[in-house]
C-alpha positions as a Markdown table, in Angstrom:
| # | Residue | x | y | z |
|---|---|---|---|---|
| 1 | Unk | -40.9 | -25.2 | 31.7 |
| 2 | Unk | -41.4 | -22.9 | 28.8 |
| 3 | Unk | -40.4 | -23.6 | 25.2 |
| 4 | Unk | -37.5 | -21.0 | 25.3 |
| 5 | Unk | -36.2 | -22.4 | 28.5 |
| 6 | Unk | -36.2 | -26.0 | 27.2 |
| 7 | Unk | -34.3 | -24.8 | 24.0 |
| 8 | Unk | -31.7 | -23.3 | 26.3 |
| 9 | Unk | -31.1 | -26.5 | 28.2 |
| 10 | Unk | -31.0 | -28.7 | 25.1 |
| 11 | Unk | -28.5 | -26.2 | 23.6 |
| 12 | Unk | -26.4 | -26.5 | 26.8 |
| 13 | Unk | -26.5 | -30.3 | 26.7 |
| 14 | Unk | -25.5 | -30.4 | 23.0 |
| 15 | Unk | -22.7 | -27.8 | 23.6 |
| 16 | Unk | -21.4 | -29.8 | 26.6 |
| 17 | Unk | -21.3 | -33.1 | 24.7 |
| 18 | Unk | -19.6 | -31.4 | 21.7 |
| 19 | Unk | -17.1 | -29.7 | 24.0 |
| 20 | Unk | -16.3 | -33.0 | 25.7 |
| 21 | Unk | -15.7 | -34.7 | 22.4 |
| 22 | Unk | -13.5 | -31.9 | 21.1 |
| 23 | Unk | -11.5 | -31.9 | 24.3 |
| 24 | Unk | -11.0 | -35.6 | 24.2 |
| 25 | Unk | -9.9 | -35.5 | 20.6 |
| 26 | Unk | -7.4 | -32.7 | 21.4 |
| 27 | Unk | -5.7 | -34.7 | 24.0 |
| 28 | Unk | -4.7 | -37.5 | 21.6 |
| 29 | Unk | -1.1 | -37.9 | 20.3 |
| 30 | Unk | -2.1 | -37.2 | 16.8 |
| 31 | Unk | -3.7 | -33.8 | 17.8 |
| 32 | Unk | -0.6 | -32.8 | 19.7 |
| 33 | Unk | 1.6 | -33.8 | 16.7 |
| 34 | Unk | -0.6 | -31.7 | 14.4 |
| 35 | Unk | -0.5 | -28.8 | 16.8 |
| 36 | Unk | 3.3 | -28.9 | 16.8 |
| 37 | Unk | 3.4 | -29.0 | 13.0 |
| 38 | Unk | 1.0 | -26.0 | 12.8 |
| 39 | Unk | 3.1 | -24.0 | 15.3 |
| 40 | Unk | 6.2 | -24.8 | 13.3 |
| 41 | Unk | 4.6 | -23.7 | 10.1 |
| 42 | Unk | 3.2 | -20.5 | 11.6 |
| 43 | Unk | 6.7 | -19.7 | 12.9 |
| 44 | Unk | 8.2 | -20.2 | 9.5 |
| 45 | Unk | 5.5 | -18.1 | 7.9 |
| 46 | Unk | 6.2 | -15.3 | 10.5 |
| 47 | Unk | 9.9 | -15.4 | 9.7 |
| 48 | Unk | 9.2 | -15.2 | 6.0 |
| 49 | Unk | 6.8 | -12.3 | 6.5 |
| 50 | Unk | 9.4 | -10.5 | 8.5 |
| 51 | Unk | 12.0 | -11.0 | 5.7 |
| 52 | Unk | 9.5 | -9.8 | 3.1 |
| 53 | Unk | 8.7 | -6.7 | 5.2 |
| 54 | Unk | 12.4 | -5.9 | 5.6 |
| 55 | Unk | 13.0 | -6.3 | 1.8 |
| 56 | Unk | 10.0 | -4.1 | 1.2 |
| 57 | Unk | 11.4 | -1.4 | 3.5 |
| 58 | Unk | 14.7 | -1.5 | 1.7 |
| 59 | Unk | 13.1 | -1.2 | -1.7 |
| 60 | Unk | 10.9 | 1.7 | -0.6 |
| 61 | Unk | 14.0 | 3.5 | 0.8 |
| 62 | Unk | 15.9 | 2.9 | -2.5 |
| 63 | Unk | 12.9 | 4.1 | -4.5 |
| 64 | Unk | 12.7 | 7.2 | -2.3 |
| 65 | Unk | 16.4 | 7.9 | -2.7 |
| 66 | Unk | 16.1 | 7.6 | -6.5 |
| 67 | Unk | 13.1 | 10.0 | -6.6 |
| 68 | Unk | 14.9 | 12.4 | -4.3 |
| 69 | Unk | 18.0 | 12.4 | -6.5 |
| 70 | Unk | 15.9 | 12.9 | -9.6 |
| 71 | Unk | 14.1 | 15.9 | -8.0 |
| 72 | Unk | 17.4 | 17.3 | -6.8 |
| 73 | Unk | 18.8 | 17.1 | -10.3 |
| 74 | Unk | 15.8 | 18.8 | -11.8 |
| 75 | Unk | 16.0 | 21.5 | -9.2 |
| 76 | Unk | 19.7 | 22.0 | -9.9 |
| 77 | Unk | 19.0 | 22.2 | -13.7 |
| 78 | Unk | 16.2 | 24.8 | -13.1 |
| 79 | Unk | 18.4 | 26.8 | -10.8 |
| 80 | Unk | 21.2 | 26.8 | -13.4 |
| 81 | Unk | 18.7 | 27.9 | -16.1 |
| 82 | Unk | 17.4 | 30.7 | -13.9 |
| 83 | Unk | 20.9 | 31.9 | -13.1 |
| 84 | Unk | 21.9 | 31.8 | -16.8 |
| 85 | Unk | 18.7 | 33.6 | -17.8 |
| 86 | Unk | 19.4 | 36.2 | -15.1 |
| 87 | Unk | 23.0 | 36.6 | -16.3 |
| 88 | Unk | 22.0 | 37.0 | -19.9 |
| 89 | Unk | 19.4 | 39.7 | -19.1 |
| 90 | Unk | 22.0 | 41.9 | -17.2 |
């Protein structure tokens, strides 16, 4: 057996043992309890993120409306100036 081949089999053996140990630990009651807690926390974080996203959308819409109103006011002022300038030059 060559050196590369023996490294492969040693790696497979170590990986199998480590995998068996992790699998055994994951089947314990403590691991299942931890998994449930993590799933619960992730769900809470997801809901908070959705709320933050909705709030951000509302703020962006409000800011857009304010900017649009400001631009509309400036456009109206400029239109009125142009009309008054045109009327004065007649």
